[in-house]
Every structure is written in C-alpha cells, then in structure tokens.
Phi, psi and omega in degrees: 000311180295320179300319178295320179293319180295314178297321178297316179295316178298319178298319179296317179295312180297317178299318178297319178295318180296315179298315179299318179296320178294318178302317180289311184298324182274001174083022179268352177268120183295136177235359182280147184291341181263009176266145177280125179290157180289165176303317182297315180299315179295317181296314180297314183296314181294318180295315180296317181297312179301316183295315182290322178294315179300326182277322190255338185295144177302139180262354182280159174293163178299125182286348181274131182292144178280096177212168183304314184300312181291322177297314181295319176297320176298319178296316181295319177294317177301314182301321182283330190242337192242329189300329182300329178256319188262359172084166178259195185294341179284347177071013181267131182286148175277172175299325178297313180298321180291335181268354181270146166227118017277148179296126177290137179297137174276103195292338175291334180265319184229078187284183181239028183300332182270355176282144174300143182304325179295329178293315178297316177304312183301314182298318180288318181295310187265337188075179180230118183304142177058030168230183177276001185281109180278165172275135176255015183300331183257358183240339177236150175281164176300321178300317179295319180295319177297325179291322174297315178299321178298313177301311183296323179295329185246017185305324183273351182230041182293151174291160179304320180295315179292321179299321179297319178293316181300317182294341181261004174291124184292138177287142175264359181294139179269123178281127180274140178291140181271000000 
C-alpha cells in the first residue's frame, strides 16, 4: 500500500514536470514583458526575493551620516541612475517605466522609507532577477549605494537644502499633447 502511494506520488510529480516542460517548450508560457504573470510565478518570485534579502541584506545601520551633503549626494546619484525608472519628485513614470514588467515603483509616490536600509542597499547592489532592476555593484561604490539608500530612507523628511535639490531632479515622464 505504501509502495503504491509512493509510486503514485512520484508518477504525479514526473507527470507534472513533463507537462510543465511541454508548456514551456511549445511556447505556451508567457515570456513577454506585457503579459501578466501567473499567481504561481508571482508567488515564487516574491517569496524567493524576500527570503534572499532577509538572509543576505546587511543588518547594520546605514554607515552614511544623515546630513545635507550625504542626502544631496544620494539624490544626485539617484537622479543619474534611478530616476529614469523610479521617477523624480513628481512621481510620474517615464516611458521606460511604463514598458517594464514588473512596473518599477515610482518612489516619490510609493517610497521605501519603511524598508530596513540594508534591504534597500541589497536591492541596489545586487539588482532583482527577471525585472528591470539592474545590479549597480560594478558601477557604483558601496558608499554611493548607501547614500542612495539614505536618501530613499529619508525621502519624505528631507532637509530644506536636500528637498530643493530633489525638487529639481528632471522628470523623465513624457508629457502627452492634448
């Protein structure tokens, strides 16, 4: 009886793998950026991302001091590297952001202030697989990434000097003719 149950379970697993492989091989699994992913795909991706960030992200506080100079440097680095996808202070998405799936959060509207700084650092440093989020590990220093994380952590409570710089980051949103 147990042997039959084990063989039945194995047959079910092997059959499922074969069906999944055929669905993928025959082109029935969507791979286009404008298709909505399945519940299973979203669940697997979110669960894996949360687990790896919780395991690998730095647990220490942000080593960059909260001051105007570091906030402004973080804003400038963000403007050069992040605003094209994550938006400027107006919160309006660019054409690039509108064409990506998953949609990059427009951080002026839906910020990451409540995320631990190490989580933000990890995402910028490593990027996020199968999204438009690249790794900046080879293009920004750790100090620069921490400054971006500092800015994002304090985006809603910027000092007046930092707020003035943030308000002047140019929007990448394309204005449509009326």
